[in-house]
Each structure stands twice: as structure tokens, then as C-alpha cells.
ZADO-1210 file (C-alpha; in nm, 4 decimals, padded with zeros to 6 digits):
<atoms>
<atom x="00.0000" y="00.0000" z="00.0000" code="UNK" pos="1"/>
<atom x="00.1293" y="00.3459" z="-00.0887" code="UNK" pos="2"/>
<atom x="00.2510" y="00.5782" z="00.1822" code="UNK" pos="3"/>
<atom x="00.0369" y="00.8916" z="00.2154" code="UNK" pos="4"/>
<atom x="00.3536" y="01.1006" z="00.1917" code="UNK" pos="5"/>
<atom x="00.4501" y="00.9753" z="-00.1560" code="UNK" pos="6"/>
<atom x="00.4694" y="01.2570" z="-00.4111" code="UNK" pos="7"/>
<atom x="00.1657" y="01.2791" z="-00.6386" code="UNK" pos="8"/>
<atom x="00.1542" y="01.4431" z="-00.9824" code="UNK" pos="9"/>
<atom x="-00.1471" y="01.3544" z="-01.1945" code="UNK" pos="10"/>
<atom x="-00.3300" y="01.5173" z="-01.4810" code="UNK" pos="11"/>
<atom x="-00.6993" y="01.5301" z="-01.3943" code="UNK" pos="12"/>
<atom x="-00.8192" y="01.7015" z="-01.7119" code="UNK" pos="13"/>
<atom x="-00.7021" y="01.9159" z="-02.0037" code="UNK" pos="14"/>
<atom x="-00.9663" y="02.1452" z="-02.1538" code="UNK" pos="15"/>
<atom x="-01.0219" y="02.4437" z="-02.3787" code="UNK" pos="16"/>
<atom x="-01.1188" y="02.7248" z="-02.1425" code="UNK" pos="17"/>
<atom x="-01.1713" y="03.0110" z="-02.3882" code="UNK" pos="18"/>
<atom x="-01.1431" y="03.0607" z="-02.7633" code="UNK" pos="19"/>
<atom x="-01.2382" y="03.3512" z="-02.9875" code="UNK" pos="20"/>
<atom x="-01.1752" y="03.4476" z="-03.3485" code="UNK" pos="21"/>
<atom x="-01.2456" y="03.7972" z="-03.4745" code="UNK" pos="22"/>
<atom x="-01.2259" y="03.9204" z="-03.8337" code="UNK" pos="23"/>
<atom x="-01.3304" y="04.2852" z="-03.7888" code="UNK" pos="24"/>
<atom x="-01.2309" y="04.4048" z="-04.1374" code="UNK" pos="25"/>
<atom x="-01.3672" y="04.1145" z="-04.3429" code="UNK" pos="26"/>
<atom x="-01.4473" y="04.0757" z="-04.6236" code="UNK" pos="27"/>
<atom x="-01.2595" y="04.3760" z="-04.7685" code="UNK" pos="28"/>
<atom x="-00.9272" y="04.2964" z="-04.6028" code="UNK" pos="29"/>
<atom x="-00.9354" y="03.9432" z="-04.7470" code="UNK" pos="30"/>
<atom x="-00.8794" y="04.0954" z="-05.0905" code="UNK" pos="31"/>
<atom x="-00.5538" y="04.2640" z="-04.9843" code="UNK" pos="32"/>
<atom x="-00.2433" y="04.1323" z="-05.1579" code="UNK" pos="33"/>
<atom x="00.0031" y="04.2610" z="-04.8975" code="UNK" pos="34"/>
<atom x="00.1606" y="04.0055" z="-04.6634" code="UNK" pos="35"/>
<atom x="00.0224" y="04.0513" z="-04.3098" code="UNK" pos="36"/>
<atom x="00.2373" y="04.0865" z="-04.0002" code="UNK" pos="37"/>
<atom x="00.1816" y="03.8372" z="-03.7187" code="UNK" pos="38"/>
<atom x="00.2111" y="03.9198" z="-03.3485" code="UNK" pos="39"/>
<atom x="00.1944" y="03.6350" z="-03.0952" code="UNK" pos="40"/>
<atom x="00.1750" y="03.6817" z="-02.7176" code="UNK" pos="41"/>
<atom x="00.1848" y="03.3926" z="-02.4720" code="UNK" pos="42"/>
<atom x="00.1155" y="03.3701" z="-02.1001" code="UNK" pos="43"/>
<atom x="00.1003" y="03.1154" z="-01.8196" code="UNK" pos="44"/>
<atom x="-00.1133" y="03.1322" z="-01.5072" code="UNK" pos="45"/>
<atom x="-00.1455" y="02.8840" z="-01.2194" code="UNK" pos="46"/>
<atom x="-00.4157" y="02.8981" z="-00.9531" code="UNK" pos="47"/>
<atom x="-00.5008" y="02.6646" z="-00.6653" code="UNK" pos="48"/>
<atom x="-00.8491" y="02.5139" z="-00.6995" code="UNK" pos="49"/>
<atom x="-00.8645" y="02.3229" z="-00.3723" code="UNK" pos="50"/>
<atom x="-00.6165" y="02.1415" z="-00.1506" code="UNK" pos="51"/>
<atom x="-00.3628" y="01.9716" z="-00.3781" code="UNK" pos="52"/>
<atom x="-00.5533" y="02.0605" z="-00.6988" code="UNK" pos="53"/>
<atom x="-00.4268" y="02.3333" z="-00.9344" code="UNK" pos="54"/>
<atom x="-00.5457" y="02.4838" z="-01.2601" code="UNK" pos="55"/>
<atom x="-00.2691" y="02.5837" z="-01.5019" code="UNK" pos="56"/>
<atom x="-00.3712" y="02.7975" z="-01.7995" code="UNK" pos="57"/>
<atom x="-00.1609" y="02.8736" z="-02.1059" code="UNK" pos="58"/>
<atom x="-00.2970" y="03.1628" z="-02.3114" code="UNK" pos="59"/>
<atom x="-00.2157" y="03.2872" z="-02.6595" code="UNK" pos="60"/>
<atom x="-00.3129" y="03.5970" z="-02.8517" code="UNK" pos="61"/>
<atom x="-00.2436" y="03.5859" z="-03.2247" code="UNK" pos="62"/>
<atom x="-00.3063" y="03.9038" z="-03.4209" code="UNK" pos="63"/>
<atom x="-00.2372" y="03.9547" z="-03.7894" code="UNK" pos="64"/>
<atom x="-00.2474" y="04.2968" z="-03.9497" code="UNK" pos="65"/>
<atom x="-00.2104" y="04.4548" z="-04.2894" code="UNK" pos="66"/>
<atom x="-00.0730" y="04.8005" z="-04.2184" code="UNK" pos="67"/>
<atom x="-00.2809" y="04.9111" z="-03.9164" code="UNK" pos="68"/>
<atom x="-00.5920" y="04.7023" z="-03.9930" code="UNK" pos="69"/>
<atom x="-00.6556" y="04.3688" z="-03.8234" code="UNK" pos="70"/>
<atom x="-00.6962" y="04.0690" z="-04.0534" code="UNK" pos="71"/>
<atom x="-00.7806" y="03.8367" z="-03.7656" code="UNK" pos="72"/>
<atom x="-00.7392" y="03.8138" z="-03.3905" code="UNK" pos="73"/>
<atom x="-00.7413" y="03.4838" z="-03.2015" code="UNK" pos="74"/>
<atom x="-00.7470" y="03.4676" z="-02.8236" code="UNK" pos="75"/>
<atom x="-00.7245" y="03.1224" z="-02.6676" code="UNK" pos="76"/>
<atom x="-00.6835" y="02.9750" z="-02.3210" code="UNK" pos="77"/>
<atom x="-00.6048" y="02.6079" z="-02.2745" code="UNK" pos="78"/>
<atom x="-00.6118" y="02.4800" z="-01.9189" code="UNK" pos="79"/>
<atom x="-00.5287" y="02.1710" z="-01.7223" code="UNK" pos="80"/>
<atom x="-00.6283" y="02.0539" z="-01.3795" code="UNK" pos="81"/>
<atom x="-00.3460" y="01.8829" z="-01.1943" code="UNK" pos="82"/>
<atom x="-00.3305" y="01.6976" z="-00.8648" code="UNK" pos="83"/>
<atom x="00.0011" y="01.7824" z="-00.6974" code="UNK" pos="84"/>
<atom x="00.0662" y="01.6632" z="-00.3439" code="UNK" pos="85"/>
<atom x="00.3553" y="01.5974" z="-00.1083" code="UNK" pos="86"/>
<atom x="00.6153" y="01.7907" z="-00.3064" code="UNK" pos="87"/>
<atom x="00.8671" y="02.0224" z="-00.1415" code="UNK" pos="88"/>
<atom x="00.7569" y="02.3851" z="-00.1627" code="UNK" pos="89"/>
<atom x="01.0660" y="02.4814" z="-00.3646" code="UNK" pos="90"/>
<atom x="00.9569" y="02.2383" z="-00.6402" code="UNK" pos="91"/>
<atom x="00.6030" y="02.3743" z="-00.6744" code="UNK" pos="92"/>
<atom x="00.7039" y="02.6812" z="-00.8789" code="UNK" pos="93"/>
<atom x="00.8882" y="02.4831" z="-01.1457" code="UNK" pos="94"/>
<atom x="00.6134" y="02.2178" z="-01.1584" code="UNK" pos="95"/>
<atom x="00.3377" y="02.4779" z="-01.2057" code="UNK" pos="96"/>
<atom x="00.5472" y="02.7070" z="-01.4278" code="UNK" pos="97"/>
<atom x="00.7326" y="02.4532" z="-01.6447" code="UNK" pos="98"/>
<atom x="00.6032" y="02.0939" z="-01.6276" code="UNK" pos="99"/>
<atom x="00.2285" y="02.1692" z="-01.6361" code="UNK" pos="100"/>
<atom x="00.2467" y="02.4265" z="-01.9200" code="UNK" pos="101"/>
<atom x="00.4541" y="02.1800" z="-02.1261" code="UNK" pos="102"/>
<atom x="00.1656" y="01.9331" z="-02.0987" code="UNK" pos="103"/>
<atom x="-00.1081" y="02.1875" z="-02.1815" code="UNK" pos="104"/>
<atom x="00.0694" y="02.3812" z="-02.4605" code="UNK" pos="105"/>
<atom x="00.0438" y="02.1225" z="-02.7437" code="UNK" pos="106"/>
<atom x="-00.3356" y="02.1275" z="-02.7071" code="UNK" pos="107"/>
<atom x="-00.3326" y="02.5077" z="-02.7305" code="UNK" pos="108"/>
<atom x="-00.1135" y="02.4964" z="-03.0425" code="UNK" pos="109"/>
<atom x="-00.3530" y="02.2569" z="-03.2143" code="UNK" pos="110"/>
<atom x="-00.6648" y="02.4534" z="-03.1229" code="UNK" pos="111"/>
<atom x="-00.5158" y="02.7856" z="-03.2381" code="UNK" pos="112"/>
<atom x="-00.4034" y="02.6412" z="-03.5733" code="UNK" pos="113"/>
<atom x="-00.7441" y="02.4758" z="-03.6189" code="UNK" pos="114"/>
<atom x="-00.9561" y="02.7836" z="-03.5496" code="UNK" pos="115"/>
<atom x="-00.7410" y="02.9994" z="-03.7785" code="UNK" pos="116"/>
<atom x="-00.7758" y="02.7441" z="-04.0578" code="UNK" pos="117"/>
<atom x="-01.1513" y="02.7155" z="-03.9982" code="UNK" pos="118"/>
<atom x="-01.1639" y="03.0954" z="-04.0287" code="UNK" pos="119"/>
<atom x="-01.0420" y="03.0603" z="-04.3865" code="UNK" pos="120"/>
<atom x="-00.6741" y="03.1349" z="-04.3361" code="UNK" pos="121"/>
<atom x="-00.3576" y="02.9265" z="-04.3598" code="UNK" pos="122"/>
<atom x="-00.2950" y="02.7901" z="-04.0093" code="UNK" pos="123"/>
<atom x="-00.0511" y="02.9746" z="-03.7850" code="UNK" pos="124"/>
<atom x="00.1595" y="02.7193" z="-03.6012" code="UNK" pos="125"/>
<atom x="00.2823" y="02.8462" z="-03.2677" code="UNK" pos="126"/>
<atom x="00.6503" y="02.7742" z="-03.2130" code="UNK" pos="127"/>
<atom x="00.7760" y="02.5321" z="-02.9514" code="UNK" pos="128"/>
<atom x="00.8289" y="02.7135" z="-02.6215" code="UNK" pos="129"/>
<atom x="01.1076" y="02.6667" z="-02.3687" code="UNK" pos="130"/>
<atom x="00.8932" y="02.6998" z="-02.0573" code="UNK" pos="131"/>
<atom x="01.1998" y="02.6651" z="-01.8342" code="UNK" pos="132"/>
<atom x="01.3572" y="02.9768" z="-01.9884" code="UNK" pos="133"/>
<atom x="01.0223" y="03.1587" z="-01.9712" code="UNK" pos="134"/>
<atom x="00.9817" y="03.0631" z="-01.6039" code="UNK" pos="135"/>
<atom x="01.3362" y="03.1745" z="-01.5193" code="UNK" pos="136"/>
<atom x="01.2782" y="03.5101" z="-01.6914" code="UNK" pos="137"/>
<atom x="00.9568" y="03.5607" z="-01.4937" code="UNK" pos="138"/>
<atom x="01.1391" y="03.4743" z="-01.1702" code="UNK" pos="139"/>
<atom x="01.4174" y="03.7211" z="-01.2539" code="UNK" pos="140"/>
<atom x="01.1628" y="03.9925" z="-01.3321" code="UNK" pos="141"/>
<atom x="00.9748" y="03.9244" z="-01.0087" code="UNK" pos="142"/>
<atom x="01.3023" y="03.9505" z="-00.8158" code="UNK" pos="143"/>
<atom x="01.3699" y="04.2876" z="-00.9765" code="UNK" pos="144"/>
<atom x="01.6622" y="04.1665" z="-01.1828" code="UNK" pos="145"/>
<atom x="01.6983" y="04.3115" z="-01.5302" code="UNK" pos="146"/>
<atom x="01.5980" y="04.0829" z="-01.8141" code="UNK" pos="147"/>
<atom x="01.6587" y="04.1497" z="-02.1805" code="UNK" pos="148"/>
<atom x="01.3505" y="03.9543" z="-02.2877" code="UNK" pos="149"/>
<atom x="01.0758" y="04.0794" z="-02.0568" code="UNK" pos="150"/>
<atom x="00.9494" y="04.4344" z="-02.0531" code="UNK" pos="151"/>
<atom x="00.7211" y="04.5841" z="-01.7975" code="UNK" pos="152"/>
</atoms>
């Protein structure tokens, strides 16, 4: 029988929390021949749900523009519910900020590419993310250390 103090890390559920696609300048902008610019913003959030249960959300905003007019805007949040128990406190940050987002992110990538394609556009494939580097940059910013990647 397992000891009640054994570390526990289990995925309870991965789900699409929020998804929107906007094409505010359609149909006219669809006739433009100019190549659009693409801006992608990513974020990670972790919240306790109840004792030992956490929700980790990875969000993406993908906006394409031709000059100053939006072609399309996608906002998506993919979340996971994780059971995490009996881990040392110093390991919780990396688990919630690196391990959990790495599990959730592929689902987000697929959903974003799918909704863009269903909107009539070539899919935008989000790049692979080094969540460890992202986490370390966030920790440095929170500690007040300068970081060349993050801006406030």
C-alpha cells in the first residue's frame, strides 16, 4: 500500500477554457495582396483550486495585421487541472510554471491552428516554447533583476 507522503503528480483534465476568433475588417481585407504581419503573445497562469488541486492555464493571442488594420485576432486559453501533493515547496514553482504548461501547450497549439484554418486562413503554427527559460525570466523579473527579454 502506498505511503500517504509519496509525491503525487497527476493530470486530472485538459480542456479548452476560452477561444475567440475575430475578423473585424472582413471581407474587404481578405482581398488585400500585402503580406500581413503576425504578433503572438503567450502567457502562463497557475491557480489553486482546492487542496492539492491546481489549474494551469496557457494563453495565446495571435493578431495579424495589414498596415494598421486587423486581418484576424485569435485569443485562446487552454487549461489543465493537476493533482500535486507531497512535493517540497521549492519544487512547486517549477512544476506549475514549467512541467504543467509543457503538458497543456500542445493542445493550445492545435486549437489555435485549427480555429485559424476554420476561419479561412492558412494555419498559424505556434513555435515550440522553452517553458523553463520563460519561467526563469519571470522569476528574474519578479526579483527585480533586469531581463533582456521581458518588458514591464
